[in-house]
PDB file with SEQRES, HELIX, SHEET and CRYST1 records, atoms N, CA, C and O in Angstrom:
SEQRES   1 A   68  MET GLU GLU PHE LYS LYS ILE LYS ASN GLY MET THR HIS          
SEQRES   2 A   68  GLU GLU ALA VAL LYS ILE THR GLY PHE GLU GLY THR GLU          
SEQRES   3 A   68  MET SER SER THR GLU ILE GLY GLY ILE LYS THR VAL MET          
SEQRES   4 A   68  TYR SER TRP GLU ASN ASP ASP GLY SER ASN MET ASN ALA          
SEQRES   5 A   68  MET PHE GLN SER ASN LYS LEU ASN THR LYS ALA GLN PHE          
SEQRES   6 A   68  GLY LEU LYS                                                  
HELIX    1 AA1 GLU A    2  LYS A    6  1                                   5    
HELIX    2 AA2 HIS A   13  THR A   20  1                                   8    
SHEET    1 AA1 4 THR A  25  ILE A  32  0                                        
SHEET    2 AA1 4 ILE A  35  GLU A  43 -1                                        
SHEET    3 AA1 4 ASN A  49  GLN A  55 -1                                        
SHEET    4 AA1 4 LYS A  58  PHE A  65 -1                                        
CRYST1    1.000    1.000    1.000  90.00  90.00  90.00 P 1           1          
ATOM      1  N   MET A   1      13.344  -0.991  -0.491  1.00  0.00           N  
ATOM      2  CA  MET A   1      13.106  -0.066  -1.681  1.00  0.00           C  
ATOM      3  C   MET A   1      12.850  -0.941  -2.892  1.00  0.00           C  
ATOM      4  O   MET A   1      12.014  -0.552  -3.707  1.00  0.00           O  
ATOM      5  N   GLU A   2      13.488  -2.081  -3.088  1.00  0.00           N  
ATOM      6  CA  GLU A   2      13.368  -2.922  -4.218  1.00  0.00           C  
ATOM      7  C   GLU A   2      11.814  -3.338  -4.363  1.00  0.00           C  
ATOM      8  O   GLU A   2      11.242  -3.254  -5.450  1.00  0.00           O  
ATOM      9  N   GLU A   3      11.234  -3.749  -3.304  1.00  0.00           N  
ATOM     10  CA  GLU A   3       9.760  -4.145  -3.330  1.00  0.00           C  
ATOM     11  C   GLU A   3       8.951  -2.919  -3.637  1.00  0.00           C  
ATOM     12  O   GLU A   3       8.044  -2.991  -4.466  1.00  0.00           O  
ATOM     13  N   PHE A   4       9.226  -1.808  -3.020  1.00  0.00           N  
ATOM     14  CA  PHE A   4       8.397  -0.594  -3.205  1.00  0.00           C  
ATOM     15  C   PHE A   4       8.444  -0.264  -4.759  1.00  0.00           C  
ATOM     16  O   PHE A   4       7.402   0.109  -5.298  1.00  0.00           O  
ATOM     17  N   LYS A   5       9.565  -0.382  -5.470  1.00  0.00           N  
ATOM     18  CA  LYS A   5       9.548  -0.074  -6.849  1.00  0.00           C  
ATOM     19  C   LYS A   5       8.810  -0.981  -7.799  1.00  0.00           C  
ATOM     20  O   LYS A   5       8.423  -0.645  -8.918  1.00  0.00           O  
ATOM     21  N   LYS A   6       8.649  -2.215  -7.219  1.00  0.00           N  
ATOM     22  CA  LYS A   6       7.804  -3.249  -8.002  1.00  0.00           C  
ATOM     23  C   LYS A   6       6.380  -2.961  -7.935  1.00  0.00           C  
ATOM     24  O   LYS A   6       5.638  -3.423  -8.803  1.00  0.00           O  
ATOM     25  N   ILE A   7       5.939  -2.264  -7.019  1.00  0.00           N  
ATOM     26  CA  ILE A   7       4.477  -2.059  -6.722  1.00  0.00           C  
ATOM     27  C   ILE A   7       4.026  -0.883  -7.578  1.00  0.00           C  
ATOM     28  O   ILE A   7       4.487   0.240  -7.373  1.00  0.00           O  
ATOM     29  N   LYS A   8       3.117  -1.128  -8.550  1.00  0.00           N  
ATOM     30  CA  LYS A   8       2.735  -0.137  -9.559  1.00  0.00           C  
ATOM     31  C   LYS A   8       1.281   0.240  -9.470  1.00  0.00           C  
ATOM     32  O   LYS A   8       0.424  -0.567  -9.107  1.00  0.00           O  
ATOM     33  N   ASN A   9       1.021   1.497  -9.812  1.00  0.00           N  
ATOM     34  CA  ASN A   9      -0.413   1.925  -9.945  1.00  0.00           C  
ATOM     35  C   ASN A   9      -1.280   0.955 -10.732  1.00  0.00           C  
ATOM     36  O   ASN A   9      -0.874   0.412 -11.759  1.00  0.00           O  
ATOM     37  N   GLY A  10      -2.484   0.758 -10.218  1.00  0.00           N  
ATOM     38  CA  GLY A  10      -3.390  -0.219 -10.830  1.00  0.00           C  
ATOM     39  C   GLY A  10      -3.366  -1.617 -10.299  1.00  0.00           C  
ATOM     40  O   GLY A  10      -4.266  -2.408 -10.581  1.00  0.00           O  
ATOM     41  N   MET A  11      -2.335  -1.941  -9.521  1.00  0.00           N  
ATOM     42  CA  MET A  11      -2.231  -3.272  -8.861  1.00  0.00           C  
ATOM     43  C   MET A  11      -3.296  -3.313  -7.719  1.00  0.00           C  
ATOM     44  O   MET A  11      -3.723  -2.303  -7.159  1.00  0.00           O  
ATOM     45  N   THR A  12      -3.672  -4.583  -7.438  1.00  0.00           N  
ATOM     46  CA  THR A  12      -4.578  -4.769  -6.263  1.00  0.00           C  
ATOM     47  C   THR A  12      -3.772  -4.891  -5.041  1.00  0.00           C  
ATOM     48  O   THR A  12      -2.555  -5.072  -5.090  1.00  0.00           O  
ATOM     49  N   HIS A  13      -4.449  -4.792  -3.920  1.00  0.00           N  
ATOM     50  CA  HIS A  13      -3.814  -5.036  -2.623  1.00  0.00           C  
ATOM     51  C   HIS A  13      -3.191  -6.456  -2.537  1.00  0.00           C  
ATOM     52  O   HIS A  13      -2.092  -6.629  -2.010  1.00  0.00           O  
ATOM     53  N   GLU A  14      -3.887  -7.418  -3.043  1.00  0.00           N  
ATOM     54  CA  GLU A  14      -3.391  -8.783  -3.024  1.00  0.00           C  
ATOM     55  C   GLU A  14      -2.097  -8.871  -3.858  1.00  0.00           C  
ATOM     56  O   GLU A  14      -1.184  -9.607  -3.482  1.00  0.00           O  
ATOM     57  N   GLU A  15      -2.002  -8.156  -4.948  1.00  0.00           N  
ATOM     58  CA  GLU A  15      -0.770  -8.229  -5.761  1.00  0.00           C  
ATOM     59  C   GLU A  15       0.439  -7.605  -4.911  1.00  0.00           C  
ATOM     60  O   GLU A  15       1.559  -8.115  -4.944  1.00  0.00           O  
ATOM     61  N   ALA A  16       0.145  -6.492  -4.165  1.00  0.00           N  
ATOM     62  CA  ALA A  16       1.092  -5.802  -3.405  1.00  0.00           C  
ATOM     63  C   ALA A  16       1.544  -6.727  -2.259  1.00  0.00           C  
ATOM     64  O   ALA A  16       2.731  -6.789  -1.940  1.00  0.00           O  
ATOM     65  N   VAL A  17       0.583  -7.448  -1.641  1.00  0.00           N  
ATOM     66  CA  VAL A  17       0.934  -8.420  -0.553  1.00  0.00           C  
ATOM     67  C   VAL A  17       1.885  -9.556  -1.134  1.00  0.00           C  
ATOM     68  O   VAL A  17       2.805 -10.002  -0.448  1.00  0.00           O  
ATOM     69  N   LYS A  18       1.652  -9.970  -2.312  1.00  0.00           N  
ATOM     70  CA  LYS A  18       2.530 -11.031  -2.872  1.00  0.00           C  
ATOM     71  C   LYS A  18       3.961 -10.488  -3.010  1.00  0.00           C  
ATOM     72  O   LYS A  18       4.943 -11.210  -2.839  1.00  0.00           O  
ATOM     73  N   ILE A  19       4.034  -9.273  -3.307  1.00  0.00           N  
ATOM     74  CA  ILE A  19       5.415  -8.592  -3.530  1.00  0.00           C  
ATOM     75  C   ILE A  19       6.135  -8.390  -2.256  1.00  0.00           C  
ATOM     76  O   ILE A  19       7.328  -8.677  -2.151  1.00  0.00           O  
ATOM     77  N   THR A  20       5.388  -7.868  -1.219  1.00  0.00           N  
ATOM     78  CA  THR A  20       6.032  -7.549   0.042  1.00  0.00           C  
ATOM     79  C   THR A  20       6.060  -8.747   0.979  1.00  0.00           C  
ATOM     80  O   THR A  20       6.910  -8.816   1.866  1.00  0.00           O  
ATOM     81  N   GLY A  21       5.155  -9.680   0.797  1.00  0.00           N  
ATOM     82  CA  GLY A  21       5.130 -10.849   1.746  1.00  0.00           C  
ATOM     83  C   GLY A  21       4.360 -10.615   3.021  1.00  0.00           C  
ATOM     84  O   GLY A  21       4.351 -11.479   3.898  1.00  0.00           O  
ATOM     85  N   PHE A  22       3.689  -9.432   3.159  1.00  0.00           N  
ATOM     86  CA  PHE A  22       2.938  -9.023   4.322  1.00  0.00           C  
ATOM     87  C   PHE A  22       1.651  -8.387   3.915  1.00  0.00           C  
ATOM     88  O   PHE A  22       1.576  -7.764   2.856  1.00  0.00           O  
ATOM     89  N   GLU A  23       0.601  -8.527   4.749  1.00  0.00           N  
ATOM     90  CA  GLU A  23      -0.665  -7.885   4.499  1.00  0.00           C  
ATOM     91  C   GLU A  23      -0.576  -6.313   4.680  1.00  0.00           C  
ATOM     92  O   GLU A  23      -1.306  -5.575   4.018  1.00  0.00           O  
ATOM     93  N   GLY A  24       0.277  -5.856   5.535  1.00  0.00           N  
ATOM     94  CA  GLY A  24       0.283  -4.436   5.819  1.00  0.00           C  
ATOM     95  C   GLY A  24      -0.766  -4.138   6.898  1.00  0.00           C  
ATOM     96  O   GLY A  24      -1.550  -5.024   7.236  1.00  0.00           O  
ATOM     97  N   THR A  25      -0.802  -2.958   7.429  1.00  0.00           N  
ATOM     98  CA  THR A  25      -1.763  -2.505   8.453  1.00  0.00           C  
ATOM     99  C   THR A  25      -2.675  -1.588   7.853  1.00  0.00           C  
ATOM    100  O   THR A  25      -2.256  -0.598   7.254  1.00  0.00           O  
ATOM    101  N   GLU A  26      -4.017  -1.866   7.979  1.00  0.00           N  
ATOM    102  CA  GLU A  26      -5.029  -0.924   7.426  1.00  0.00           C  
ATOM    103  C   GLU A  26      -5.033   0.349   8.309  1.00  0.00           C  
ATOM    104  O   GLU A  26      -5.259   0.276   9.516  1.00  0.00           O  
ATOM    105  N   MET A  27      -4.782   1.495   7.689  1.00  0.00           N  
ATOM    106  CA  MET A  27      -4.660   2.796   8.494  1.00  0.00           C  
ATOM    107  C   MET A  27      -5.952   3.473   8.478  1.00  0.00           C  
ATOM    108  O   MET A  27      -6.338   4.085   9.474  1.00  0.00           O  
ATOM    109  N   SER A  28      -6.665   3.401   7.379  1.00  0.00           N  
ATOM    110  CA  SER A  28      -8.044   4.102   7.228  1.00  0.00           C  
ATOM    111  C   SER A  28      -8.794   3.404   6.021  1.00  0.00           C  
ATOM    112  O   SER A  28      -8.213   2.775   5.136  1.00  0.00           O  
ATOM    113  N   SER A  29     -10.105   3.592   6.099  1.00  0.00           N  
ATOM    114  CA  SER A  29     -11.010   3.044   5.115  1.00  0.00           C  
ATOM    115  C   SER A  29     -12.279   3.998   5.040  1.00  0.00           C  
ATOM    116  O   SER A  29     -12.919   4.343   6.033  1.00  0.00           O  
ATOM    117  N   THR A  30     -12.548   4.367   3.783  1.00  0.00           N  
ATOM    118  CA  THR A  30     -13.787   5.235   3.629  1.00  0.00           C  
ATOM    119  C   THR A  30     -14.493   4.737   2.343  1.00  0.00           C  
ATOM    120  O   THR A  30     -13.885   4.117   1.469  1.00  0.00           O  
ATOM    121  N   GLU A  31     -15.809   5.042   2.277  1.00  0.00           N  
ATOM    122  CA  GLU A  31     -16.545   4.691   1.040  1.00  0.00           C  
ATOM    123  C   GLU A  31     -17.457   5.969   0.766  1.00  0.00           C  
ATOM    124  O   GLU A  31     -18.300   6.386   1.561  1.00  0.00           O  
ATOM    125  N   ILE A  32     -17.174   6.509  -0.431  1.00  0.00           N  
ATOM    126  CA  ILE A  32     -17.985   7.716  -0.814  1.00  0.00           C  
ATOM    127  C   ILE A  32     -18.481   7.421  -2.254  1.00  0.00           C  
ATOM    128  O   ILE A  32     -17.719   7.040  -3.142  1.00  0.00           O  
ATOM    129  N   GLY A  33     -19.731   7.611  -2.412  1.00  0.00           N  
ATOM    130  CA  GLY A  33     -20.275   7.383  -3.832  1.00  0.00           C  
ATOM    131  C   GLY A  33     -20.037   6.025  -4.366  1.00  0.00           C  
ATOM    132  O   GLY A  33     -19.914   5.871  -5.581  1.00  0.00           O  
ATOM    133  N   GLY A  34     -19.961   5.007  -3.528  1.00  0.00           N  
ATOM    134  CA  GLY A  34     -19.672   3.677  -3.990  1.00  0.00           C  
ATOM    135  C   GLY A  34     -18.222   3.419  -4.287  1.00  0.00           C  
ATOM    136  O   GLY A  34     -17.891   2.324  -4.742  1.00  0.00           O  
ATOM    137  N   ILE A  35     -17.344   4.354  -4.058  1.00  0.00           N  
ATOM    138  CA  ILE A  35     -15.885   4.050  -4.216  1.00  0.00           C  
ATOM    139  C   ILE A  35     -15.267   3.923  -2.851  1.00  0.00           C  
ATOM    140  O   ILE A  35     -15.281   4.864  -2.058  1.00  0.00           O  
ATOM    141  N   LYS A  36     -14.711   2.722  -2.570  1.00  0.00           N  
ATOM    142  CA  LYS A  36     -13.991   2.389  -1.330  1.00  0.00           C  
ATOM    143  C   LYS A  36     -12.599   2.809  -1.533  1.00  0.00           C  
ATOM    144  O   LYS A  36     -12.000   2.531  -2.572  1.00  0.00           O  
ATOM    145  N   THR A  37     -12.031   3.517  -0.505  1.00  0.00           N  
ATOM    146  CA  THR A  37     -10.656   3.858  -0.484  1.00  0.00           C  
ATOM    147  C   THR A  37     -10.015   3.344   0.750  1.00  0.00           C  
ATOM    148  O   THR A  37     -10.503   3.710   1.819  1.00  0.00           O  
ATOM    149  N   VAL A  38      -8.972   2.533   0.756  1.00  0.00           N  
ATOM    150  CA  VAL A  38      -8.357   1.978   1.881  1.00  0.00           C  
ATOM    151  C   VAL A  38      -6.850   2.322   1.821  1.00  0.00           C  
ATOM    152  O   VAL A  38      -6.236   2.209   0.760  1.00  0.00           O  
ATOM    153  N   MET A  39      -6.236   2.754   2.994  1.00  0.00           N  
ATOM    154  CA  MET A  39      -4.876   3.052   3.074  1.00  0.00           C  
ATOM    155  C   MET A  39      -4.201   1.985   3.851  1.00  0.00           C  
ATOM    156  O   MET A  39      -4.690   1.630   4.924  1.00  0.00           O  
ATOM    157  N   TYR A  40      -3.078   1.426   3.377  1.00  0.00           N  
ATOM    158  CA  TYR A  40      -2.358   0.400   4.151  1.00  0.00           C  
ATOM    159  C   TYR A  40      -0.888   1.038   4.423  1.00  0.00           C  
ATOM    160  O   TYR A  40      -0.427   1.935   3.717  1.00  0.00           O  
ATOM    161  N   SER A  41      -0.258   0.508   5.453  1.00  0.00           N  
ATOM    162  CA  SER A  41       1.091   0.870   5.798  1.00  0.00           C  
ATOM    163  C   SER A  41       1.840  -0.341   6.077  1.00  0.00           C  
ATOM    164  O   SER A  41       1.302  -1.241   6.721  1.00  0.00           O  
ATOM    165  N   TRP A  42       3.119  -0.458   5.620  1.00  0.00           N  
ATOM    166  CA  TRP A  42       4.118  -1.474   5.914  1.00  0.00           C  
ATOM    167  C   TRP A  42       5.249  -0.783   6.580  1.00  0.00           C  
ATOM    168  O   TRP A  42       5.753   0.220   6.075  1.00  0.00           O  
ATOM    169  N   GLU A  43       5.687  -1.320   7.767  1.00  0.00           N  
ATOM    170  CA  GLU A  43       6.822  -0.771   8.459  1.00  0.00           C  
ATOM    171  C   GLU A  43       7.840  -1.712   8.813  1.00  0.00           C  
ATOM    172  O   GLU A  43       7.554  -2.828   9.247  1.00  0.00           O  
ATOM    173  N   ASN A  44       9.065  -1.298   8.641  1.00  0.00           N  
ATOM    174  CA  ASN A  44      10.242  -2.164   9.038  1.00  0.00           C  
ATOM    175  C   ASN A  44      10.589  -1.819  10.453  1.00  0.00           C  
ATOM    176  O   ASN A  44      10.137  -0.829  11.030  1.00  0.00           O  
ATOM    177  N   ASP A  45      11.437  -2.709  10.996  1.00  0.00           N  
ATOM    178  CA  ASP A  45      11.934  -2.586  12.381  1.00  0.00           C  
ATOM    179  C   ASP A  45      12.683  -1.234  12.585  1.00  0.00           C  
ATOM    180  O   ASP A  45      12.639  -0.656  13.671  1.00  0.00           O  
ATOM    181  N   ASP A  46      13.352  -0.757  11.549  1.00  0.00           N  
ATOM    182  CA  ASP A  46      14.144   0.440  11.689  1.00  0.00           C  
ATOM    183  C   ASP A  46      13.326   1.790  11.470  1.00  0.00           C  
ATOM    184  O   ASP A  46      13.883   2.887  11.431  1.00  0.00           O  
ATOM    185  N   GLY A  47      12.015   1.616  11.337  1.00  0.00           N  
ATOM    186  CA  GLY A  47      11.078   2.748  11.241  1.00  0.00           C  
ATOM    187  C   GLY A  47      10.876   3.146   9.720  1.00  0.00           C  
ATOM    188  O   GLY A  47      10.016   3.981   9.440  1.00  0.00           O  
ATOM    189  N   SER A  48      11.611   2.593   8.787  1.00  0.00           N  
ATOM    190  CA  SER A  48      11.316   2.929   7.402  1.00  0.00           C  
ATOM    191  C   SER A  48       9.981   2.319   7.041  1.00  0.00           C  
ATOM    192  O   SER A  48       9.602   1.273   7.568  1.00  0.00           O  
ATOM    193  N   ASN A  49       9.285   2.959   6.163  1.00  0.00           N  
ATOM    194  CA  ASN A  49       7.895   2.474   5.874  1.00  0.00           C  
ATOM    195  C   ASN A  49       7.500   2.854   4.453  1.00  0.00           C  
ATOM    196  O   ASN A  49       8.136   3.622   3.731  1.00  0.00           O  
ATOM    197  N   MET A  50       6.292   2.176   4.118  1.00  0.00           N  
ATOM    198  CA  MET A  50       5.700   2.436   2.833  1.00  0.00           C  
ATOM    199  C   MET A  50       4.160   2.574   3.107  1.00  0.00           C  
ATOM    200  O   MET A  50       3.570   1.812   3.872  1.00  0.00           O  
ATOM    201  N   ASN A  51       3.623   3.478   2.510  1.00  0.00           N  
ATOM    202  CA  ASN A  51       2.137   3.629   2.548  1.00  0.00           C  
ATOM    203  C   ASN A  51       1.576   3.525   1.158  1.00  0.00           C  
ATOM    204  O   ASN A  51       2.185   4.000   0.200  1.00  0.00           O  
ATOM    205  N   ALA A  52       0.395   2.895   1.032  1.00  0.00           N  
ATOM    206  CA  ALA A  52      -0.291   2.710  -0.307  1.00  0.00           C  
ATOM    207  C   ALA A  52      -1.725   2.953  -0.143  1.00  0.00           C  
ATOM    208  O   ALA A  52      -2.317   2.529   0.851  1.00  0.00           O  
ATOM    209  N   MET A  53      -2.351   3.654  -1.122  1.00  0.00           N  
ATOM    210  CA  MET A  53      -3.750   4.012  -1.093  1.00  0.00           C  
ATOM    211  C   MET A  53      -4.440   3.211  -2.274  1.00  0.00           C  
ATOM    212  O   MET A  53      -4.000   3.284  -3.422  1.00  0.00           O  
ATOM    213  N   PHE A  54      -5.455   2.506  -1.965  1.00  0.00           N  
ATOM    214  CA  PHE A  54      -6.189   1.804  -2.977  1.00  0.00           C  
ATOM    215  C   PHE A  54      -7.564   2.262  -3.129  1.00  0.00           C  
ATOM    216  O   PHE A  54      -8.264   2.400  -2.126  1.00  0.00           O  
ATOM    217  N   GLN A  55      -8.020   2.514  -4.316  1.00  0.00           N  
ATOM    218  CA  GLN A  55      -9.447   2.919  -4.545  1.00  0.00           C  
ATOM    219  C   GLN A  55     -10.037   1.845  -5.389  1.00  0.00           C  
ATOM    220  O   GLN A  55      -9.508   1.500  -6.446  1.00  0.00           O  
ATOM    221  N   SER A  56     -11.177   1.294  -4.909  1.00  0.00           N  
ATOM    222  CA  SER A  56     -11.829   0.181  -5.619  1.00  0.00           C  
ATOM    223  C   SER A  56     -10.807  -0.949  -5.724  1.00  0.00           C  
ATOM    224  O   SER A  56     -10.795  -1.601  -6.768  1.00  0.00           O  
ATOM    225  N   ASN A  57      -9.978  -1.235  -4.782  1.00  0.00           N  
ATOM    226  CA  ASN A  57      -8.929  -2.283  -4.755  1.00  0.00           C  
ATOM    227  C   ASN A  57      -7.822  -2.120  -5.821  1.00  0.00           C  
ATOM    228  O   ASN A  57      -7.161  -3.084  -6.207  1.00  0.00           O  
ATOM    229  N   LYS A  58      -7.642  -0.839  -6.290  1.00  0.00           N  
ATOM    230  CA  LYS A  58      -6.581  -0.661  -7.281  1.00  0.00           C  
ATOM    231  C   LYS A  58      -5.633   0.510  -6.706  1.00  0.00           C  
ATOM    232  O   LYS A  58      -6.081   1.574  -6.280  1.00  0.00           O  
ATOM    233  N   LEU A  59      -4.433   0.216  -6.745  1.00  0.00           N  
ATOM    234  CA  LEU A  59      -3.414   1.158  -6.255  1.00  0.00           C  
ATOM    235  C   LEU A  59      -3.452   2.489  -7.032  1.00  0.00           C  
ATOM    236  O   LEU A  59      -3.350   2.498  -8.259  1.00  0.00           O  
ATOM    237  N   ASN A  60      -3.600   3.606  -6.307  1.00  0.00           N  
ATOM    238  CA  ASN A  60      -3.582   4.886  -7.022  1.00  0.00           C  
ATOM    239  C   ASN A  60      -2.430   5.864  -6.445  1.00  0.00           C  
ATOM    240  O   ASN A  60      -1.996   6.803  -7.112  1.00  0.00           O  
ATOM    241  N   THR A  61      -1.986   5.560  -5.165  1.00  0.00           N  
ATOM    242  CA  THR A  61      -0.952   6.471  -4.659  1.00  0.00           C  
ATOM    243  C   THR A  61      -0.086   5.598  -3.754  1.00  0.00           C  
ATOM    244  O   THR A  61      -0.599   4.731  -3.046  1.00  0.00           O  
ATOM    245  N   LYS A  62       1.234   5.828  -3.779  1.00  0.00           N  
ATOM    246  CA  LYS A  62       2.123   5.135  -2.819  1.00  0.00           C  
ATOM    247  C   LYS A  62       3.175   6.159  -2.457  1.00  0.00           C  
ATOM    248  O   LYS A  62       3.535   7.039  -3.239  1.00  0.00           O  
ATOM    249  N   ALA A  63       3.663   5.997  -1.200  1.00  0.00           N  
ATOM    250  CA  ALA A  63       4.860   6.815  -0.698  1.00  0.00           C  
ATOM    251  C   ALA A  63       5.681   5.966   0.209  1.00  0.00           C  
ATOM    252  O   ALA A  63       5.211   4.954   0.729  1.00  0.00           O  
ATOM    253  N   GLN A  64       6.906   6.369   0.404  1.00  0.00           N  
ATOM    254  CA  GLN A  64       7.792   5.661   1.260  1.00  0.00           C  
ATOM    255  C   GLN A  64       8.696   6.689   2.157  1.00  0.00           C  
ATOM    256  O   GLN A  64       8.840   7.861   1.810  1.00  0.00           O  
ATOM    257  N   PHE A  65       9.211   6.227   3.178  1.00  0.00           N  
ATOM    258  CA  PHE A  65      10.115   7.029   4.068  1.00  0.00           C  
ATOM    259  C   PHE A  65      11.241   6.199   4.527  1.00  0.00           C  
ATOM    260  O   PHE A  65      11.001   5.231   5.249  1.00  0.00           O  
ATOM    261  N   GLY A  66      12.420   6.476   4.187  1.00  0.00           N  
ATOM    262  CA  GLY A  66      13.641   5.809   4.690  1.00  0.00           C  
ATOM    263  C   GLY A  66      13.933   4.435   4.156  1.00  0.00           C  
ATOM    264  O   GLY A  66      14.819   3.776   4.700  1.00  0.00           O  
ATOM    265  N   LEU A  67      13.238   3.929   3.097  1.00  0.00           N  
ATOM    266  CA  LEU A  67      13.538   2.680   2.523  1.00  0.00           C  
ATOM    267  C   LEU A  67      14.929   2.735   1.916  1.00  0.00           C  
ATOM    268  O   LEU A  67      15.365   3.801   1.481  1.00  0.00           O  
ATOM    269  N   LYS A  68      15.645   1.594   1.876  1.00  0.00           N  
ATOM    270  CA  LYS A  68      17.014   1.419   1.291  1.00  0.00           C  
ATOM    271  C   LYS A  68      17.015   0.385   0.281  1.00  0.00           C  
ATOM    272  O   LYS A  68      18.056   0.101  -0.311  1.00  0.00           O  
TER     273      LYS A  68                                                      
END                                                                             
């Protein structure tokens, strides 16, 4: 949860990776009208996870489940 709170809208995927220490798993990727949107997921062994959506490599949405 501590890492999740540090990740802010407008950050790049690379900045999020520096905070989490992991690349995450690319869940989906689309490009419409020249805007690329990529969703990444980070999951812990206990099933808790974080998802983050980046548009043009800038975070615009994040969500978590079960983080402590």
